[in-house]
MIDOSE-1310 file (N, C-alpha, C; in nm, 2 decimals, decimal comma, always signed):
residues 273
mrgf	+19,32/+5,08/-14,04/+19,37/+4,95/-14,00/+19,33/+4,91/-13,88; +19,32/+5,00/-13,77/+19,28/+4,97/-13,65/+19,13/+4,94/-13,65; +19,06/+5,03/-13,73/+18,93/+4,99/-13,74/+18,89/+4,87/-13,80; +18,97/+4,81/-13,90/+18,94/+4,68/-13,96/+18,98/+4,58/-13,86
wrgi	+19,06/+4,58/-13,77/+19,08/+4,47/-13,68/+18,98/+4,47/-13,57; +18,95/+4,59/-13,53/+18,84/+4,63/-13,43/+18,72/+4,55/-13,49; +18,69/+4,56/-13,62/+18,58/+4,50/-13,67/+18,57/+4,35/-13,67; +18,68/+4,29/-13,70/+18,70/+4,15/-13,71/+18,69/+4,09/-13,57
llwl	+18,74/+4,15/-13,47/+18,73/+4,10/-13,31/+18,59/+4,12/-13,27; +18,50/+4,23/-13,32/+18,37/+4,23/-13,27/+18,30/+4,14/-13,35; +18,33/+4,10/-13,46/+18,25/+3,99/-13,55/+18,27/+3,86/-13,48; +18,41/+3,83/-13,45/+18,43/+3,71/-13,38/+18,36/+3,69/-13,23
avag	+18,36/+3,81/-13,16/+18,28/+3,79/-13,04/+18,15/+3,78/-13,05; +18,08/+3,84/-13,15/+17,93/+3,80/-13,18/+17,91/+3,67/-13,24; +18,01/+3,62/-13,32/+17,98/+3,49/-13,37/+18,01/+3,39/-13,27; +18,09/+3,40/-13,19/+18,13/+3,31/-13,06/+18,01/+3,32/-12,97
gaag	+17,96/+3,43/-12,94/+17,84/+3,43/-12,85/+17,72/+3,36/-12,90; +17,70/+3,38/-13,04/+17,60/+3,30/-13,11/+17,60/+3,15/-13,11; +17,73/+3,11/-13,13/+17,76/+2,96/-13,12/+17,74/+2,92/-12,98; +17,80/+2,99/-12,88/+17,76/+2,95/-12,74/+17,63/+2,94/-12,69
askp	+17,53/+3,04/-12,77/+17,41/+3,04/-12,72/+17,32/+2,91/-12,76; +17,37/+2,86/-12,89/+17,32/+2,75/-12,96/+17,34/+2,63/-12,88; +17,45/+2,62/-12,80/+17,49/+2,51/-12,72/+17,53/+2,54/-12,56; +17,43/+2,54/-12,49/+17,46/+2,60/-12,36/+17,55/+2,50/-12,29
vpta	+17,63/+2,56/-12,20/+17,71/+2,48/-12,10/+17,71/+2,52/-11,97; +17,68/+2,44/-11,89/+17,67/+2,47/-11,73/+17,78/+2,55/-11,70; +17,75/+2,66/-11,63/+17,85/+2,76/-11,57/+17,88/+2,74/-11,43; +18,00/+2,72/-11,40/+18,05/+2,68/-11,26/+18,05/+2,80/-11,18
ptap	+18,00/+2,79/-11,05/+18,01/+2,92/-10,96/+18,16/+2,96/-10,93; +18,18/+3,08/-10,88/+18,30/+3,14/-10,87/+18,37/+3,08/-10,74; +18,28/+3,04/-10,64/+18,33/+2,99/-10,52/+18,32/+2,85/-10,51; +18,40/+2,78/-10,45/+18,40/+2,62/-10,46/+18,27/+2,58/-10,39
tari	+18,20/+2,49/-10,47/+18,10/+2,41/-10,41/+18,13/+2,33/-10,30; +18,25/+2,24/-10,34/+18,28/+2,17/-10,24/+18,44/+2,14/-10,25; +18,52/+2,12/-10,13/+18,65/+2,11/-10,15/+18,68/+1,95/-10,12; +18,75/+1,90/-10,21/+18,75/+1,73/-10,20/+18,91/+1,72/-10,20
cmaa	+18,94/+1,64/-10,09/+19,11/+1,60/-10,09/+19,11/+1,46/-10,13; +19,23/+1,44/-10,19/+19,28/+1,30/-10,24/+19,43/+1,29/-10,24; +19,46/+1,15/-10,26/+19,60/+1,13/-10,26/+19,65/+1,14/-10,39; +19,79/+1,15/-10,41/+19,85/+1,15/-10,54/+19,80/+1,03/-10,61
sqpv	+19,79/+1,05/-10,75/+19,75/+0,92/-10,83/+19,83/+0,94/-10,96; +19,78/+0,85/-11,06/+19,86/+0,84/-11,18/+19,85/+0,98/-11,27; +19,98/+1,03/-11,31/+19,96/+1,16/-11,39/+19,89/+1,14/-11,51; +19,84/+1,25/-11,57/+19,77/+1,26/-11,69/+19,84/+1,37/-11,77
spal	+19,84/+1,32/-11,90/+19,93/+1,41/-11,99/+19,86/+1,54/-12,00; +19,92/+1,65/-12,04/+19,87/+1,79/-12,07/+19,76/+1,77/-12,19; +19,81/+1,69/-12,31/+19,72/+1,68/-12,42/+19,60/+1,63/-12,37; +19,59/+1,51/-12,31/+19,46/+1,45/-12,28/+19,38/+1,54/-12,19
wlea	+19,44/+1,60/-12,11/+19,37/+1,71/-12,01/+19,30/+1,80/-12,10; +19,36/+1,86/-12,18/+19,31/+1,96/-12,28/+19,20/+1,91/-12,38; +19,23/+1,78/-12,42/+19,12/+1,72/-12,52/+19,00/+1,70/-12,43; +19,00/+1,68/-12,30/+18,90/+1,67/-12,21/+18,81/+1,80/-12,20
glpf	+18,87/+1,90/-12,24/+18,81/+2,04/-12,22/+18,84/+2,09/-12,11; +18,92/+2,05/-12,00/+18,94/+2,10/-11,88/+19,03/+2,21/-11,88; +19,03/+2,32/-11,80/+19,11/+2,44/-11,78/+19,25/+2,39/-11,74; +19,34/+2,44/-11,81/+19,49/+2,39/-11,80/+19,53/+2,47/-11,66
ggvm	+19,62/+2,37/-11,58/+19,67/+2,43/-11,46/+19,64/+2,33/-11,35; +19,71/+2,35/-11,23/+19,69/+2,26/-11,12/+19,76/+2,12/-11,14; +19,74/+2,03/-11,06/+19,79/+1,90/-11,07/+19,70/+1,81/-11,14; +19,78/+1,76/-11,28/+19,69/+1,68/-11,35/+19,73/+1,53/-11,34
qvdt	+19,64/+1,45/-11,26/+19,64/+1,33/-11,22/+19,51/+1,26/-11,26; +19,49/+1,15/-11,23/+19,36/+1,07/-11,27/+19,25/+1,10/-11,18; +19,28/+1,12/-11,06/+19,16/+1,18/-10,97/+19,12/+1,31/-10,98; +19,22/+1,41/-11,02/+19,18/+1,54/-11,05/+19,12/+1,55/-11,18
lflg	+19,15/+1,46/-11,27/+19,07/+1,45/-11,42/+18,94/+1,42/-11,38; +18,93/+1,31/-11,30/+18,77/+1,27/-11,26/+18,69/+1,37/-11,20; +18,75/+1,44/-11,11/+18,68/+1,55/-11,03/+18,64/+1,67/-11,14; +18,74/+1,68/-11,22/+18,73/+1,80/-11,32/+18,62/+1,77/-11,42
llaq	+18,61/+1,65/-11,46/+18,50/+1,61/-11,55/+18,39/+1,60/-11,49; +18,36/+1,56/-11,35/+18,24/+1,57/-11,28/+18,20/+1,71/-11,27; +18,27/+1,80/-11,23/+18,22/+1,93/-11,22/+18,19/+1,98/-11,35; +18,27/+1,96/-11,45/+18,22/+2,00/-11,59/+18,07/+1,95/-11,63
rlgl	+18,06/+1,82/-11,59/+17,92/+1,76/-11,63/+17,81/+1,84/-11,55; +17,82/+1,89/-11,42/+17,74/+1,91/-11,35/+17,72/+2,05/-11,33; +17,83/+2,13/-11,39/+17,82/+2,29/-11,38/+17,86/+2,32/-11,24; +17,93/+2,26/-11,16/+17,99/+2,29/-11,03/+18,12/+2,33/-11,02
rlep	+18,17/+2,39/-10,91/+18,32/+2,41/-10,89/+18,36/+2,31/-10,77; +18,43/+2,21/-10,80/+18,46/+2,13/-10,72/+18,63/+2,12/-10,70; +18,68/+2,17/-10,58/+18,82/+2,21/-10,57/+18,89/+2,10/-10,52; +19,01/+2,04/-10,60/+19,07/+1,94/-10,58/+19,20/+1,97/-10,47
lvlp	+19,22/+1,89/-10,37/+19,35/+1,92/-10,29/+19,42/+1,78/-10,27; +19,53/+1,78/-10,34/+19,60/+1,65/-10,34/+19,70/+1,66/-10,21; +19,68/+1,57/-10,13/+19,75/+1,59/-9,97/+19,79/+1,43/-9,95; +19,90/+1,43/-9,86/+19,93/+1,30/-9,80/+19,78/+1,24/-9,74
wrrc	+19,78/+1,11/-9,76/+19,66/+1,05/-9,73/+19,60/+1,06/-9,59; +19,72/+1,03/-9,50/+19,67/+1,06/-9,35/+19,61/+1,20/-9,34; +19,68/+1,31/-9,39/+19,64/+1,42/-9,37/+19,51/+1,46/-9,44; +19,47/+1,40/-9,54/+19,35/+1,41/-9,61/+19,23/+1,35/-9,53
llda	+19,24/+1,24/-9,47/+19,14/+1,17/-9,38/+19,12/+1,27/-9,25; +19,23/+1,33/-9,21/+19,22/+1,40/-9,08/+19,14/+1,52/-9,11; +19,19/+1,58/-9,23/+19,12/+1,72/-9,25/+18,97/+1,70/-9,29; +18,94/+1,58/-9,34/+18,78/+1,55/-9,36/+18,73/+1,53/-9,23
qegr	+18,79/+1,44/-9,15/+18,72/+1,41/-9,01/+18,70/+1,54/-8,93; +18,80/+1,64/-8,94/+18,79/+1,76/-8,85/+18,72/+1,86/-8,95; +18,66/+1,86/-9,06/+18,58/+1,96/-9,13/+18,66/+2,05/-9,20; +18,79/+2,02/-9,22/+18,86/+2,14/-9,29/+18,85/+2,11/-9,45
vdgv	+18,80/+1,99/-9,48/+18,76/+1,97/-9,64/+18,63/+1,91/-9,62; +18,55/+1,91/-9,74/+18,40/+1,85/-9,74/+18,40/+1,70/-9,79; +18,51/+1,66/-9,87/+18,50/+1,52/-9,91/+18,63/+1,47/-9,93; +18,62/+1,34/-9,95/+18,76/+1,26/-9,99/+18,72/+1,17/-10,11
mavs	+18,80/+1,18/-10,21/+18,80/+1,12/-10,33/+18,87/+0,98/-10,31; +18,81/+0,87/-10,40/+18,85/+0,74/-10,39/+18,89/+0,70/-10,26; +18,80/+0,70/-10,17/+18,81/+0,63/-10,02/+18,74/+0,51/-10,03; +18,80/+0,41/-9,97/+18,73/+0,29/-9,93/+18,64/+0,29/-9,80
hsde	+18,55/+0,19/-9,79/+18,47/+0,20/-9,67/+18,55/+0,13/-9,56; +18,52/+0,17/-9,42/+18,55/+0,09/-9,32/+18,48/+0,14/-9,21; +18,44/+0,05/-9,11/+18,35/+0,10/-8,99/+18,40/+0,23/-8,92; +18,54/+0,24/-8,92/+18,59/+0,37/-8,84/+18,57/+0,49/-8,92
raqw	+18,59/+0,47/-9,06/+18,57/+0,60/-9,14/+18,42/+0,63/-9,16; +18,32/+0,52/-9,14/+18,18/+0,55/-9,14/+18,13/+0,62/-9,03; +18,21/+0,64/-8,93/+18,17/+0,73/-8,82/+18,15/+0,87/-8,86; +18,24/+0,92/-8,95/+18,24/+1,05/-8,98/+18,24/+1,08/-9,12
layp	+18,22/+0,99/-9,21/+18,21/+1,00/-9,35/+18,09/+0,92/-9,40; +18,03/+0,99/-9,49/+17,90/+0,95/-9,56/+17,93/+0,89/-9,68; +17,89/+0,77/-9,73/+17,90/+0,70/-9,84/+17,77/+0,68/-9,91; +17,76/+0,68/-10,04/+17,64/+0,64/-10,11/+17,57/+0,50/-10,07
esqg	+17,45/+0,49/-10,04/+17,38/+0,37/-9,99/+17,25/+0,35/-10,09; +17,23/+0,22/-10,09/+17,12/+0,17/-10,15/+17,06/+0,05/-10,08; +16,94/+0,03/-10,04/+16,89/-0,07/-9,98/+16,96/-0,13/-9,86; +17,01/-0,03/-9,78/+17,08/-0,07/-9,65/+17,23/-0,10/-9,68
gldl	+17,29/-0,10/-9,78/+17,42/-0,12/-9,81/+17,49/-0,01/-9,89; +17,60/-0,03/-9,94/+17,69/+0,06/-10,02/+17,63/+0,05/-10,15; +17,62/+0,17/-10,22/+17,57/+0,17/-10,35/+17,70/+0,16/-10,46; +17,72/+0,03/-10,50/+17,82/+0,03/-10,59/+17,82/+0,08/-10,72
aqrv	+17,69/+0,12/-10,76/+17,66/+0,18/-10,89/+17,73/+0,33/-10,87; +17,74/+0,39/-10,76/+17,78/+0,51/-10,73/+17,92/+0,52/-10,70; +18,01/+0,42/-10,72/+18,14/+0,40/-10,68/+18,23/+0,49/-10,77; +18,36/+0,53/-10,73/+18,45/+0,59/-10,83/+18,52/+0,48/-10,91
rtdr	+18,56/+0,38/-10,85/+18,62/+0,28/-10,93/+18,62/+0,16/-10,83; +18,65/+0,04/-10,89/+18,70/-0,08/-10,81/+18,85/-0,10/-10,82; +18,92/-0,13/-10,73/+19,09/-0,14/-10,73/+19,12/-0,28/-10,66; +19,23/-0,30/-10,69/+19,29/-0,42/-10,63/+19,43/-0,40/-10,55
yhwy	+19,45/-0,46/-10,43/+19,56/-0,47/-10,37/+19,66/-0,60/-10,42; +19,78/-0,58/-10,46/+19,85/-0,69/-10,49/+20,00/-0,68/-10,39; +20,05/-0,80/-10,37/+20,19/-0,81/-10,31/+20,28/-0,78/-10,41; +20,39/-0,69/-10,38/+20,51/-0,67/-10,46/+20,64/-0,72/-10,38
vrad	+20,70/-0,79/-10,44/+20,83/-0,82/-10,37/+20,95/-0,82/-10,47; +21,07/-0,85/-10,41/+21,19/-0,84/-10,50/+21,19/-0,96/-10,61; +21,24/-0,92/-10,72/+21,22/-1,03/-10,83/+21,29/-1,16/-10,80; +21,39/-1,13/-10,71/+21,46/-1,27/-10,67/+21,41/-1,34/-10,55
spmr	+21,30/-1,30/-10,49/+21,24/-1,35/-10,37/+21,18/-1,48/-10,39; +21,19/-1,58/-10,31/+21,12/-1,71/-10,31/+20,99/-1,70/-10,28; +20,93/-1,58/-10,25/+20,79/-1,57/-10,18/+20,68/-1,58/-10,29; +20,57/-1,67/-10,25/+20,46/-1,69/-10,33/+20,34/-1,68/-10,24
wdgk	+20,23/-1,63/-10,33/+20,10/-1,59/-10,26/+19,99/-1,69/-10,32; +19,92/-1,77/-10,23/+19,83/-1,86/-10,30/+19,69/-1,79/-10,27; +19,66/-1,68/-10,24/+19,54/-1,62/-10,21/+19,51/-1,62/-10,04; +19,59/-1,68/-9,97/+19,57/-1,70/-9,83/+19,66/-1,67/-9,75
tlqg	+19,79/-1,73/-9,80/+19,92/-1,73/-9,72/+20,02/-1,69/-9,80; +20,12/-1,60/-9,75/+20,23/-1,54/-9,81/+20,34/-1,64/-9,77; +20,36/-1,72/-9,86/+20,47/-1,83/-9,84/+20,61/-1,78/-9,86; +20,70/-1,83/-9,76/+20,85/-1,77/-9,77/+20,88/-1,65/-9,71
lgsg	+20,78/-1,59/-9,65/+20,81/-1,45/-9,57/+20,89/-1,48/-9,45; +21,00/-1,41/-9,44/+21,08/-1,42/-9,31/+21,02/-1,34/-9,19; +21,12/-1,30/-9,11/+21,09/-1,22/-9,01/+21,05/-1,08/-9,01; +21,08/-1,03/-9,12/+21,08/-0,89/-9,15/+20,93/-0,83/-9,17
svga	+20,93/-0,71/-9,19/+20,80/-0,63/-9,20/+20,76/-0,63/-9,34; +20,62/-0,62/-9,36/+20,57/-0,60/-9,49/+20,53/-0,44/-9,49; +20,51/-0,37/-9,58/+20,46/-0,24/-9,60/+20,35/-0,22/-9,65; +20,28/-0,10/-9,63/+20,15/-0,05/-9,69/+20,14/+0,09/-9,68
vagy	+20,09/+0,18/-9,76/+20,08/+0,33/-9,75/+20,02/+0,37/-9,62; +20,07/+0,45/-9,56/+20,03/+0,50/-9,43/+19,89/+0,53/-9,44; +19,80/+0,50/-9,36/+19,65/+0,56/-9,36/+19,57/+0,47/-9,46; +19,63/+0,38/-9,54/+19,53/+0,31/-9,64/+19,46/+0,19/-9,55
svvg	+19,35/+0,16/-9,60/+19,27/+0,06/-9,52/+19,34/-0,07/-9,51; +19,40/-0,11/-9,60/+19,46/-0,23/-9,63/+19,56/-0,27/-9,48; +19,60/-0,16/-9,42/+19,71/-0,17/-9,31/+19,61/-0,26/-9,20; +19,50/-0,23/-9,18/+19,43/-0,29/-9,06/+19,39/-0,41/-9,12
vlkq	+19,37/-0,45/-9,24/+19,34/-0,59/-9,28/+19,47/-0,67/-9,26; +19,59/-0,64/-9,28/+19,70/-0,69/-9,28/+19,73/-0,74/-9,13; +19,72/-0,63/-9,05/+19,73/-0,66/-8,90/+19,64/-0,75/-8,84; +19,52/-0,76/-8,90/+19,42/-0,87/-8,85/+19,46/-1,01/-8,91
qgfr	+19,53/-1,00/-9,00/+19,59/-1,14/-9,05/+19,73/-1,18/-9,00; +19,77/-1,10/-8,91/+19,88/-1,14/-8,83/+20,02/-1,07/-8,89; +20,02/-1,01/-8,99/+20,14/-0,93/-9,04/+20,19/-0,82/-8,95; +20,32/-0,83/-8,96/+20,39/-0,72/-8,88/+20,42/-0,59/-9,01
vdeq	+20,34/-0,49/-8,96/+20,31/-0,37/-9,09/+20,39/-0,27/-9,04; +20,48/-0,21/-9,14/+20,55/-0,07/-9,14/+20,46/+0,02/-9,18; +20,41/+0,11/-9,08/+20,32/+0,19/-9,11/+20,37/+0,35/-9,15; +20,49/+0,36/-9,16/+20,56/+0,48/-9,17/+20,58/+0,53/-9,31
vgst	+20,54/+0,43/-9,41/+20,58/+0,47/-9,56/+20,45/+0,56/-9,61; +20,49/+0,68/-9,66/+20,39/+0,77/-9,69/+20,35/+0,76/-9,85; +20,40/+0,68/-9,92/+20,37/+0,68/-10,07/+20,39/+0,54/-10,11; +20,33/+0,52/-10,24/+20,35/+0,38/-10,30/+20,49/+0,39/-10,36
qasl	+20,54/+0,48/-10,41/+20,67/+0,52/-10,47/+20,77/+0,46/-10,37; +20,76/+0,52/-10,25/+20,84/+0,50/-10,14/+20,85/+0,34/-10,09; +20,72/+0,29/-10,09/+20,71/+0,15/-10,05/+20,79/+0,08/-10,15; +20,78/+0,08/-10,29/+20,84/+0,01/-10,39/+20,99/+0,01/-10,38
rmvg	+21,01/+0,13/-10,35/+21,18/+0,17/-10,33/+21,24/+0,08/-10,20; +21,16/+0,09/-10,11/+21,21/+0,00/-9,98/+21,20/-0,15/-10,00; +21,12/-0,19/-10,08/+21,12/-0,34/-10,12/+21,24/-0,36/-10,20; +21,26/-0,28/-10,31/+21,37/-0,29/-10,38/+21,50/-0,29/-10,30
lgrl	+21,52/-0,21/-10,19/+21,63/-0,20/-10,12/+21,64/-0,32/-10,02; +21,55/-0,39/-10,00/+21,55/-0,48/-9,91/+21,51/-0,46/-9,78; +21,46/-0,33/-9,76/+21,41/-0,29/-9,61/+21,27/-0,33/-9,58; +21,19/-0,36/-9,67/+21,08/-0,44/-9,66/+21,06/-0,57/-9,75
eaaa	+21,02/-0,68/-9,68/+21,01/-0,81/-9,75/+20,91/-0,81/-9,86; +20,81/-0,74/-9,84/+20,69/-0,72/-9,94/+20,61/-0,61/-9,91; +20,54/-0,55/-10,02/+20,45/-0,44/-9,98/+20,32/-0,47/-10,05; +20,20/-0,43/-9,97/+20,07/-0,46/-10,01/+20,02/-0,31/-10,08
llvt	+20,01/-0,31/-10,21/+20,00/-0,20/-10,27/+19,88/-0,20/-10,37; +19,81/-0,09/-10,41/+19,71/-0,07/-10,50/+19,78/-0,09/-10,65; +19,72/-0,17/-10,73/+19,78/-0,20/-10,86/+19,78/-0,07/-10,93; +19,67/+0,01/-10,95/+19,67/+0,15/-11,02/+19,77/+0,23/-10,98
eadp	+19,83/+0,23/-10,86/+19,93/+0,33/-10,82/+20,06/+0,25/-10,85; +20,09/+0,13/-10,81/+20,20/+0,07/-10,82/+20,26/+0,04/-10,97; +20,16/-0,02/-11,05/+20,22/-0,05/-11,19/+20,26/+0,06/-11,26; +20,20/+0,18/-11,27/+20,24/+0,31/-11,34/+20,37/+0,35/-11,28
qlqa	+20,41/+0,34/-11,15/+20,54/+0,37/-11,11/+20,64/+0,27/-11,16; +20,61/+0,14/-11,17/+20,71/+0,06/-11,23/+20,73/+0,08/-11,39; +20,62/+0,12/-11,45/+20,63/+0,14/-11,60/+20,71/+0,26/-11,62; +20,71/+0,35/-11,52/+20,80/+0,47/-11,54/+20,93/+0,45/-11,49
dael	+20,98/+0,35/-11,43/+21,11/+0,32/-11,38/+21,16/+0,20/-11,41; +21,22/+0,16/-11,53/+21,26/+0,05/-11,58/+21,35/-0,04/-11,50; +21,44/+0,04/-11,43/+21,54/-0,03/-11,34/+21,47/-0,09/-11,21; +21,37/-0,01/-11,15/+21,27/-0,06/-11,04/+21,20/-0,17/-11,09
akal	+21,15/-0,16/-11,20/+21,05/-0,28/-11,25/+21,12/-0,40/-11,26; +21,26/-0,41/-11,32/+21,34/-0,53/-11,31/+21,37/-0,58/-11,17; +21,37/-0,49/-11,07/+21,40/-0,55/-10,94/+21,28/-0,61/-10,87; +21,17/-0,59/-10,92/+21,06/-0,63/-10,83/+20,95/-0,70/-10,93
rrle	+20,86/-0,78/-10,86/+20,77/-0,84/-10,93/+20,64/-0,85/-10,85; +20,52/-0,85/-10,91/+20,39/-0,86/-10,86/+20,33/-1,00/-10,84; +20,29/-1,04/-10,72/+20,24/-1,16/-10,70/+20,10/-1,18/-10,73; +20,06/-1,29/-10,79/+19,92/-1,30/-10,81/+19,88/-1,43/-10,73
pall	+19,74/-1,43/-10,70/+19,62/-1,36/-10,73/+19,63/-1,23/-10,64; +19,52/-1,14/-10,67/+19,52/-1,02/-10,59/+19,50/-1,05/-10,43; +19,55/-0,97/-10,34/+19,54/-0,99/-10,21/+19,40/-0,94/-10,17; +19,34/-0,83/-10,22/+19,21/-0,77/-10,18/+19,17/-0,70/-10,31
erpy	+19,03/-0,69/-10,31/+18,97/-0,61/-10,41/+18,85/-0,56/-10,33; +18,84/-0,41/-10,36/+18,72/-0,34/-10,28/+18,68/-0,23/-10,37; +18,58/-0,16/-10,37/+18,52/-0,05/-10,43/+18,56/+0,08/-10,36; +18,59/+0,20/-10,42/+18,63/+0,31/-10,37/+18,52/+0,44/-10,40
flgf	+18,50/+0,52/-10,32/+18,40/+0,60/-10,33/+18,44/+0,75/-10,32; +18,35/+0,84/-10,34/+18,36/+0,98/-10,30/+18,29/+1,01/-10,18; +18,35/+1,02/-10,05/+18,28/+1,03/-9,95/+18,28/+1,17/-9,89; +18,17/+1,18/-9,82/+18,15/+1,34/-9,79/+18,13/+1,34/-9,63
gktf	+18,19/+1,44/-9,57/+18,17/+1,47/-9,43/+18,03/+1,47/-9,39; +18,00/+1,40/-9,27/+17,85/+1,38/-9,25/+17,79/+1,53/-9,21; +17,86/+1,61/-9,15/+17,81/+1,74/-9,13/+17,78/+1,81/-9,26; +17,86/+1,81/-9,36/+17,86/+1,88/-9,49/+17,73/+1,80/-9,57
karn	+17,73/+1,68/-9,54/+17,61/+1,62/-9,63/+17,48/+1,65/-9,57; +17,47/+1,66/-9,44/+17,36/+1,70/-9,36/+17,31/+1,84/-9,41; +17,41/+1,93/-9,45/+17,37/+2,05/-9,48/+17,35/+2,08/-9,62; +17,41/+1,96/-9,71/+17,38/+1,99/-9,86/+17,33/+1,84/-9,91
ealv	+17,23/+1,80/-9,86/+17,17/+1,66/-9,90/+17,16/+1,66/-10,05; +17,08/+1,76/-10,11/+17,04/+1,73/-10,26/+17,18/+1,75/-10,33; +17,27/+1,85/-10,30/+17,39/+1,85/-10,37/+17,47/+1,73/-10,37; +17,48/+1,67/-10,24/+17,58/+1,54/-10,24/+17,51/+1,44/-10,32
qriw	+17,37/+1,40/-10,32/+17,31/+1,31/-10,40/+17,32/+1,34/-10,55; +17,32/+1,47/-10,58/+17,33/+1,51/-10,74/+17,48/+1,48/-10,76; +17,59/+1,49/-10,68/+17,72/+1,47/-10,71/+17,74/+1,31/-10,74; +17,67/+1,25/-10,65/+17,69/+1,09/-10,64/+17,62/+1,04/-10,76
agla	+17,51/+1,10/-10,82/+17,44/+1,04/-10,93/+17,52/+1,08/-11,05; +17,61/+1,17/-11,05/+17,69/+1,20/-11,16/+17,81/+1,12/-11,18; +17,84/+1,04/-11,10/+17,97/+0,97/-11,09/+17,98/+0,85/-11,20; +17,87/+0,77/-11,22/+17,88/+0,67/-11,32/+17,91/+0,72/-11,45
pvre	+17,84/+0,81/-11,52/+17,89/+0,85/-11,66/+18,03/+0,90/-11,66; +18,08/+0,98/-11,56/+18,22/+1,01/-11,57/+18,31/+0,89/-11,55; +18,28/+0,80/-11,47/+18,36/+0,68/-11,45/+18,38/+0,60/-11,58; +18,28/+0,60/-11,66/+18,27/+0,55/-11,81/+18,32/+0,62/-11,92
spwl	+18,37/+0,75/-11,88/+18,41/+0,84/-12,01/+18,52/+0,79/-12,08; +18,53/+0,81/-12,20/+18,66/+0,78/-12,27/+18,78/+0,85/-12,23; +18,77/+0,96/-12,16/+18,89/+1,04/-12,11/+18,94/+0,98/-11,99; +18,85/+0,92/-11,91/+18,90/+0,86/-11,79/+18,95/+0,73/-11,82
arae	+18,89/+0,66/-11,91/+18,95/+0,53/-11,94/+19,10/+0,53/-12,01; +19,12/+0,65/-12,09/+19,24/+0,65/-12,15/+19,35/+0,69/-12,04; +19,32/+0,77/-11,95/+19,39/+0,80/-11,84/+19,43/+0,68/-11,75; +19,33/+0,59/-11,74/+19,37/+0,49/-11,65/+19,42/+0,37/-11,73
grsp	+19,43/+0,38/-11,85/+19,50/+0,28/-11,94/+19,41/+0,16/-11,97; +19,28/+0,18/-11,97/+19,19/+0,07/-12,00/+19,10/+0,11/-12,13; +19,04/+0,01/-12,18/+18,94/+0,03/-12,30/+18,81/+0,09/-12,25; +18,75/+0,20/-12,33/+18,63/+0,25/-12,29/+18,52/+0,13/-12,30
r	+18,40/+0,13/-12,23/+18,32/+0,03/-12,23/+18,21/+0,08/-12,35
């Protein structure tokens, strides 16, 4: 009987090897090709993760899915590190990580972070996504947003996630900004509790939080139109890019197919193009 099962296992191994030989798959190196930090993003179900053919384990969220699909496509090992946003930026600035996932451009960040460029400007074809900031207020708030002025705002503070680029935009517009809030979820709760009059948050982060919390969703509302819309990129430390120019360009070139993949579209709750 042992001989029988040994024969079956041997046959499966040979058959599997033959099948694999007919359809080669890029093999990722054992050591990380690049270490990429990112903020927490929308969770991804284990079922979708496995359907996408990614190895089970780690933090399953939209941006780790994106990075996993990118690594799978290119045959690289891109190590995701989910960190508080301020720490992610600091680690990238000081060279403790190689890149930053889903980061918008600012003049300050461009001093130490490299972005994909084309014809002297940002290459939007090599973006990770385009996202929008909206105002979130209490459901019973009289505040309105006409695209330029937040009408009905009292003397209190508005919120934004610490380290997000919108903080600087709001300050330039004269808002008093509470910069101590470390996450979108915390910002929404502070608005709900009345500790913030409004919060400027990314719709792809705030809306899933509200969909998962019916009580909080009843207490808050999103103002239209969008406060701000901007592209987000996979940025690399300038030192890392200088040492790995061909690799960085290859990674950037691989972003568009992954961005339009059906797996990512499902994870983000949009229709595939």
